[in-house]
N, C-alpha and C positions, 0 to 999 in steps of 0.2 A: 441717589437711589442705590441701594445695596442689594443687587440681585446676584445670587450665586451663579457663577459661570457654569458649573457642572453640578449634576445631581450628587448629593453627598453619599448615596448608597451605591449606585451603579456607574456613575461617572459620565453619563450621557450629557451632551451639551444642552442646556436649557435657557441660557441667557439670551440667545439670539431670537427666541420665541416670545420673550416676556413682553416686549413693547406692543407687538401685535395682539397678544392676549389681553393686555390692559385696555387697549383701544377698543377692542371688540366687546369686552365686558362693560365698559362705560357706555357703549352704544346700545346696550340692552340685550345682548345675546346671552344664551345660557352657557355657563362655564363648561359643563360637561361636553356639549357639542363643539365648543371652540377647541377644547383639548383634543377631541377626536379628530377634528379637521386639521389640526396642526401636526398630527401623527404622534402625539404623546400618549402611549398606551400603558406604560408601566405605572403602577400606583405610586412608586417612590418618586418618579419624575413629576407626576401630576401634583403630588404633595408640595414639591418645590415651588410650583407656580401658584398654587392655591393659597399657600400660607405666607408668601412673601409680602411684606408690608413696606411701604415707602417711608422708612423711619426718618429720613432727612427732613421731611415736612413737619414731623413732630418735634424735632430737635431745634430747628431754626428759631422758634419763638424764645427759647431759653437763652440762646446765645445773644439774641437781640436785647433781651432784658438784662443780661449780664453786662453787655457793652454800655447800655444806657446808665446802669447803676455805676459802673466804673467812671464814666464821664462826669456824673454828678459828684462822686467822691473827689475826683481830681479838681473839679471847680471849687469845691468847699475847701480843699487844702491850699489853694492858691490865694 
C-alpha cells in the first residue's frame, strides 16, 4: 500500500488515518462524514485520502505473470 505519509500541500499527517478511513468506507459509511469525524477539514488533506489507490493489488498480477513466464523459459532452455 502506497499511502502518502503527509499531505503534499500543507504537510499534515494523513497516513495514520488511512486505515480507519478505508475500513469505514468498506463498511458502507459516507466518505464525507468519515473525513469530518477523523478531523480532516482541509480540502488538500481530504484529497489525499479520497484519491489514494492501493496500487500494489494492481501490480501483483503482472509480477506473478512475469515470474511464471520466466520459469517457463528457463525450463525450455534446460
